C-alpha positions as CSV (number, residue, x, y, z in Angstrom):
1,M,-5.7,-27.3,25.8
2,K,-5.1,-30.4,24.4
3,S,-7.3,-30.5,20.9
4,L,-5.5,-27.0,20.4
5,S,-2.6,-29.0,21.0
6,K,-3.1,-31.8,18.7
7,N,-3.7,-29.4,16.1
8,A,-0.7,-27.3,15.9
9,L,1.5,-30.9,15.7
10,D,-0.5,-31.4,12.9
11,K,-0.5,-28.1,11.8
12,L,3.5,-28.3,12.1
13,N,4.1,-30.8,10.1
14,S,3.2,-29.8,6.7
15,Y,3.8,-26.3,7.7
16,T,5.4,-24.0,4.9
17,P,6.0,-20.2,6.0
18,I,3.9,-17.6,4.0
19,Y,4.7,-14.5,5.1
20,D,8.7,-14.7,6.9
21,E,9.9,-11.4,5.7
22,Q,9.9,-10.5,9.8
23,W,13.1,-13.0,9.6
24,K,15.0,-11.3,6.4
25,Y,17.7,-9.1,8.6
26,T,17.8,-12.4,12.0
27,K,18.9,-16.3,10.9
28,I,15.9,-18.5,12.0
29,N,18.6,-21.3,12.7
30,Q,19.4,-18.7,15.3
31,F,17.2,-20.4,17.7
32,D,17.8,-24.1,16.5
33,K,19.1,-24.6,20.5
34,F,14.9,-24.4,21.1
35,D,14.6,-27.5,23.0
36,F,10.7,-28.5,23.4
37,N,11.8,-31.3,25.4
38,K,13.0,-29.2,28.4
39,I,10.1,-26.9,28.8
40,K,10.1,-25.7,32.8
41,A,7.5,-23.5,33.4
42,P,8.6,-20.3,35.4
43,T,7.6,-18.7,38.5
44,D,4.2,-17.7,38.9
45,L,3.1,-14.0,38.1
46,K,2.3,-11.3,40.6
47,V,-0.1,-9.0,40.0
48,S,-0.9,-5.5,41.7
49,D,-5.0,-5.1,41.3
50,P,-7.5,-7.3,41.6
51,L,-9.1,-5.9,39.4
52,L,-7.8,-7.2,36.3
53,N,-9.0,-11.0,37.2
54,H,-5.7,-13.8,36.5
55,L,-6.6,-16.7,36.0
56,K,-4.3,-20.0,34.6
57,L,-5.0,-20.2,31.2
58,E,-5.8,-24.0,31.3
59,N,-9.0,-22.9,34.3
60,A,-10.3,-20.2,32.1
61,L,-11.0,-22.3,29.1
62,K,-12.0,-25.2,30.5
63,N,-14.8,-22.8,32.1
64,N,-15.0,-21.2,29.2
65,T,-14.3,-17.7,31.6
66,N,-15.6,-14.2,29.6
67,N,-16.7,-17.2,26.6
68,C,-12.9,-17.2,25.9
69,R,-12.6,-20.4,24.3
70,N,-13.8,-18.5,21.1
71,I,-10.9,-15.9,20.9
72,F,-8.6,-17.5,22.0
73,N,-5.6,-18.7,19.5
74,K,-7.4,-16.2,17.6
75,V,-5.7,-13.4,17.7
76,I,-2.1,-14.2,17.2
77,P,-1.9,-15.4,13.0
78,N,-0.3,-19.2,13.4
79,N,0.7,-19.2,10.0
80,K,3.3,-16.5,10.4
81,N,5.6,-18.0,11.9
82,K,6.9,-21.8,13.3
83,F,7.3,-20.9,17.1
84,I,3.8,-19.6,17.1
85,L,2.5,-23.3,16.5
86,Y,5.3,-24.4,18.7
87,N,4.0,-22.3,21.3
88,T,0.1,-24.0,21.5
89,A,2.0,-27.4,20.5
90,H,3.8,-28.1,23.7
91,L,1.8,-25.8,25.8
92,K,1.7,-26.9,29.6
93,S,1.8,-23.1,31.1
94,G,-0.3,-19.8,30.2
95,D,-2.1,-17.5,32.0
96,Y,-5.3,-15.5,31.5
97,F,-6.2,-12.0,32.4
98,Y,-9.7,-10.4,31.9
99,L,-11.2,-6.5,32.8
100,G,-14.3,-5.8,33.1
101,S,-16.8,-4.1,30.9
102,S,-16.5,-0.6,32.0
103,C,-13.8,-1.3,34.2
104,I,-11.8,2.1,35.1
105,A,-8.3,1.2,36.6
106,N,-7.3,4.8,38.6
107,K,-4.0,3.3,38.8
108,P,-0.9,1.2,37.4
109,I,-1.1,-2.4,36.9
110,Y,2.1,-4.3,37.4
111,I,2.2,-7.5,36.7
112,K,5.8,-8.9,37.4
113,N,8.0,-11.9,35.4
114,I,11.0,-12.1,37.4
115,I,12.8,-15.3,37.0
116,N,16.3,-15.8,39.3
117,K,16.9,-19.7,39.2
118,N,19.6,-20.6,37.2
119,D,19.0,-23.3,35.4
120,S,21.2,-24.4,32.0
121,N,18.4,-26.3,30.8
122,S,15.9,-23.8,31.5
123,F,13.6,-23.2,28.5
124,Y,10.1,-21.0,29.0
125,N,7.8,-21.7,26.6
126,K,4.6,-19.3,27.8
127,R,0.9,-18.0,26.7
128,F,-0.7,-14.6,28.0
129,F,-4.2,-13.4,26.9
130,F,-5.3,-10.5,27.5
131,H,-8.9,-9.8,27.0
132,F,-10.1,-6.3,27.7
133,D,-14.1,-5.7,28.0
134,K,-16.4,-3.2,26.3
135,N,-15.3,0.6,27.7
136,S,-12.3,-0.1,30.1
137,S,-9.4,1.3,30.7
138,A,-6.0,0.8,32.2
139,T,-2.4,1.7,32.6
140,I,-0.5,-2.0,32.4
141,V,3.3,-2.4,33.0
142,L,4.6,-5.9,32.8
143,D,8.3,-5.8,34.2
144,E,10.5,-8.5,32.6
145,L,14.1,-9.5,34.9
146,H,15.6,-12.3,33.5
147,N,18.8,-12.6,36.3
148,F,19.9,-15.2,34.1
149,K,20.7,-17.6,30.6
150,T,17.4,-18.6,29.6
151,L,15.6,-19.5,27.1
152,S,12.0,-18.4,26.2
153,N,9.6,-18.5,23.0
154,I,6.2,-16.4,24.5
155,V,3.5,-15.6,22.9
156,Y,1.1,-12.1,23.9
157,E,-2.5,-11.9,22.4
158,F,-4.5,-9.1,23.3
159,Y,-8.3,-8.2,22.4
160,L,-9.5,-5.4,22.3
161,E,-13.5,-4.7,22.8
162,E,-15.2,-1.5,21.3
163,N,-14.3,1.9,23.5
164,S,-11.5,-0.2,25.4
165,N,-8.4,2.0,25.7
166,I,-5.3,0.5,27.1
167,E,-1.8,1.4,27.4
168,L,0.8,-1.1,28.1
169,I,4.6,-0.7,29.0
170,I,6.9,-3.9,28.4
171,N,10.1,-2.5,30.6
172,S,12.2,-5.6,29.8
173,N,15.8,-6.4,31.6
174,K,17.5,-9.2,29.9
175,P,20.9,-9.2,29.4
176,Q,21.5,-13.0,29.5
177,T,17.9,-14.7,27.7
178,T,17.8,-15.6,23.7
179,Q,13.7,-15.0,23.3
180,I,11.7,-15.9,20.9
181,L,8.0,-13.3,21.1
182,N,5.0,-12.8,19.3
183,L,2.7,-10.7,20.0
184,G,-1.2,-10.6,17.9
185,A,-3.9,-8.1,18.8
186,K,-6.7,-7.0,17.7
187,I,-8.5,-3.9,18.3
188,N,-12.1,-3.0,17.4
189,S,-14.2,0.2,17.5
190,N,-13.5,2.8,19.2
191,A,-11.0,1.1,21.3
192,C,-6.5,2.2,21.2
193,L,-3.8,0.1,22.2
194,K,-0.8,2.0,23.4
195,I,2.3,0.4,23.6
196,F,5.5,1.0,25.0
197,P,8.7,-2.0,24.8
198,I,11.1,-0.8,26.7
199,D,14.6,-3.5,26.0
200,I,17.7,-2.5,27.8
201,S,20.1,-5.8,26.5
202,G,19.2,-8.7,25.5
203,E,21.8,-11.5,24.2
204,L,19.3,-12.2,21.2
205,I,15.5,-10.8,21.1
206,K,13.4,-11.3,17.9
207,N,10.2,-9.0,18.6
208,N,7.6,-9.7,16.6
209,Y,4.0,-7.9,16.3
210,F,1.1,-8.4,14.6
211,I,-1.8,-5.8,15.0
212,N,-4.9,-5.7,13.2
213,L,-7.5,-3.1,13.6
214,E,-10.9,-4.1,13.2
215,K,-13.6,-1.5,13.1
216,S,-13.3,2.3,12.8
217,N,-11.7,4.3,14.5
218,S,-9.6,2.2,16.0
219,E,-5.9,2.7,16.6
220,F,-2.7,0.8,17.6
221,H,0.5,3.2,19.4
222,Y,3.8,1.7,19.5
223,N,6.5,3.9,21.0
224,S,10.1,1.9,22.0
225,L,13.2,2.0,23.2
226,N,16.2,-0.2,22.3
227,L,19.1,0.3,24.7
228,L,22.2,-1.9,23.5
229,N,25.6,-2.8,24.3
230,N,28.5,-5.4,24.5
231,N,26.7,-8.1,21.9
232,N,23.0,-7.4,22.5
233,Y,21.2,-8.4,19.6
234,V,17.6,-6.8,19.7
235,D,14.7,-7.2,15.7
236,N,11.4,-5.8,16.1
237,Y,9.6,-6.6,13.1
238,I,5.9,-4.5,13.3
239,E,3.0,-5.7,11.0
240,V,-0.3,-3.0,11.0
241,N,-3.2,-4.3,9.2
242,H,-5.5,-1.4,8.4
243,N,-8.4,-3.7,7.6
244,T,-11.0,-0.6,7.5
245,K,-12.0,2.7,7.6
246,N,-10.8,5.5,10.3
247,T,-8.3,3.4,11.8
248,L,-4.8,5.6,12.9
249,S,-1.3,4.0,13.8
250,Q,1.7,5.1,14.8
251,I,5.0,4.2,15.1
252,N,8.3,5.1,16.5
253,Q,11.3,3.8,18.4
254,K,14.8,4.7,18.4
255,N,17.9,2.8,19.4
256,I,20.9,3.5,21.0
257,L,23.9,1.2,20.2
258,Q,27.4,0.6,21.6
259,D,30.0,-1.6,21.9
260,K,29.4,-4.6,19.4
261,S,25.7,-5.0,19.9
262,K,23.2,-4.8,16.3
263,G,19.5,-3.4,16.1
264,V,16.7,-3.8,13.5
265,F,14.1,-1.8,13.0
266,Y,11.8,-3.7,10.4
267,S,7.9,-1.8,10.2
268,K,5.3,-2.8,7.7
269,S,2.0,-0.8,7.6
270,I,-1.1,-2.5,5.4
271,I,-3.4,0.0,3.9
272,K,-6.4,-1.9,2.7
273,E,-8.9,-1.1,-0.7
274,N,-12.1,-0.7,1.9
275,S,-9.5,1.9,4.6
276,S,-9.9,5.3,3.9
277,N,-9.9,8.1,5.5
278,S,-7.2,6.5,7.5
279,Q,-3.3,6.9,8.9
280,A,-0.4,5.3,8.9
281,H,3.0,6.9,10.6
282,Q,6.2,5.4,11.3
283,H,9.6,6.8,12.6
284,N,12.9,5.8,13.2
285,N,15.6,7.2,14.8
286,N,19.3,5.3,15.3
287,L,22.3,7.1,17.6
288,I,25.4,4.5,16.9
289,L,27.8,5.3,19.3
290,S,30.7,2.7,18.6
291,Q,32.1,1.6,14.8
292,N,31.6,-2.2,15.7
293,S,27.3,-1.2,16.6
294,M,25.2,-1.5,13.6
295,V,21.6,-1.1,12.8
296,H,18.9,-2.1,10.0
297,S,15.9,0.1,9.6
298,N,13.4,-0.9,7.2
299,P,9.7,1.5,6.7
300,Q,7.2,0.4,4.9
301,L,4.3,1.6,3.7
302,M,1.4,-0.6,1.6
303,I,-1.0,1.8,0.4
304,Y,-4.6,0.9,-0.9
305,N,-6.3,3.5,-1.0
306,D,-6.2,6.9,-2.3
307,D,-8.0,8.6,0.4
308,V,-5.5,8.2,3.4
309,E,-3.0,10.3,5.4
310,C,0.9,8.7,5.1
311,S,4.5,9.2,6.4
312,H,7.6,7.4,7.3
313,G,11.4,8.2,7.6
314,S,14.5,6.7,9.8
315,T,17.9,8.3,10.4
316,T,20.9,7.0,11.7
317,G,23.7,8.2,12.8
318,K,26.3,10.0,15.7
319,I,25.9,12.2,19.0
320,D,25.1,15.4,16.9
321,D,28.8,16.9,17.2
322,D,27.3,20.7,17.2
323,A,24.9,20.5,19.7
324,L,28.2,18.5,21.7
325,F,30.2,21.6,21.0
326,Y,27.8,23.7,22.0
327,L,27.1,22.5,25.7
328,R,30.5,22.6,26.2
329,S,31.2,26.3,24.5
330,R,29.0,26.8,28.0
331,G,31.4,25.0,30.2
332,I,29.7,21.2,30.8
333,N,32.2,18.7,30.3
334,L,32.2,15.9,27.8
335,D,30.3,13.6,29.6
336,N,27.4,15.5,31.1
337,A,26.9,16.7,28.1
338,K,27.1,12.8,26.5
339,Q,24.1,11.8,28.9
340,I,22.6,15.4,28.1
341,L,22.2,14.7,24.2
342,L,21.6,11.2,24.9
343,N,19.1,11.9,27.5
344,A,16.6,14.3,25.0
345,F,17.6,11.7,22.3
346,L,15.1,9.2,24.6
347,N,12.7,11.4,26.3
348,D,10.2,12.1,23.2
349,I,9.2,8.3,23.4
350,I,9.3,8.5,27.7
351,D,6.7,11.8,27.8
352,N,4.2,9.6,26.1
353,I,4.2,7.6,28.8
354,K,1.9,10.3,30.7
355,N,1.8,8.8,34.6
356,E,4.4,10.2,36.3
357,E,5.7,7.5,38.1
358,I,6.3,5.6,35.8
359,N,7.6,8.0,33.4
360,L,10.2,8.7,36.5
361,N,10.9,4.7,36.6
362,I,12.1,4.4,32.8
363,K,14.0,7.6,33.1
364,E,16.2,6.4,36.1
365,K,16.7,2.7,33.9
366,T,17.5,4.5,30.5
367,N,19.1,7.8,32.8
368,S,21.8,4.0,34.3
369,W,22.3,3.1,31.1
370,I,24.0,6.1,29.9
371,N,25.2,7.2,32.7
372,N,27.8,4.1,32.1
373,Y,28.2,5.3,28.6
374,A,29.5,8.5,29.6
375,N,31.9,6.8,31.8
376,K,33.3,3.7,30.2
377,K,37.1,3.6,29.2
């Protein structure tokens, strides 16, 4: 880890961004308050099932567990923004997760990352490395609850070997958090990664996703919800590289915004020249519930091969007046009618989560948020 940190520091000294479109809508100087001299490690994570092997990252690298040295820090693209390099340069704590070859998790695996301690100087610089071996399969729920004012710079790396099938639900509630998350994934042949980022509130959240479909028949599915109020700000940048033929990506995000909240959806799917018979689809739908809320939507396709199937679309508007009138004409009061329509707007995302327990849990949280909106005077 010391060698990696030194190498990252050297790169920072001469770092020049070569691709910084992920900062088009969010000013990078908003994160100038990050102080890497005040890093404090959060409480240990709790993993519900030993089937997912969990080690301290430094121990895994020291012992080269499952040959992890050859892939660690090679999944995340270090040249995309300086915070990835900062994460490595100042890395003091991290976690390594491994699901073995042909391991099938028959029930969801929960990883709880809850910060309960109030410390005005808290700054978390964490690294999470997930390695899924051949023919493995699991649904993983990452529960993130930060109850106090927190600054964090987090990097996730996901390495999926052939025929692995992983569903990841990132269930976040960080009302006072300023965060940069950089997530990188390499997905090999016949492997599939499904990500469900659920962000309910966040003072200033910047999420960057860098996905590489490396081998034939690899897949990436992104289904995201942002529920924002007050002065919440969440920016999601998703970049998917189709690096070979017969690859598939599906990106779908829905935002509901009220008060003075702001949201960003910036998605870019890049179909390389040798990526024939690939598919890339992007969809973004936004509901604006107040005059002072705002959303930026920018779905993009970069296509360098004619033998592909691609689509993208975006809608932004308020609650449908005709649908509201119809429900009220059936005797449903205004607040309940709004709740019905908002739940219907969200449920096609949530219903992609097939596990009933997780599905119901997410719906309870979104219902609570919607109820607060409907009852707000």
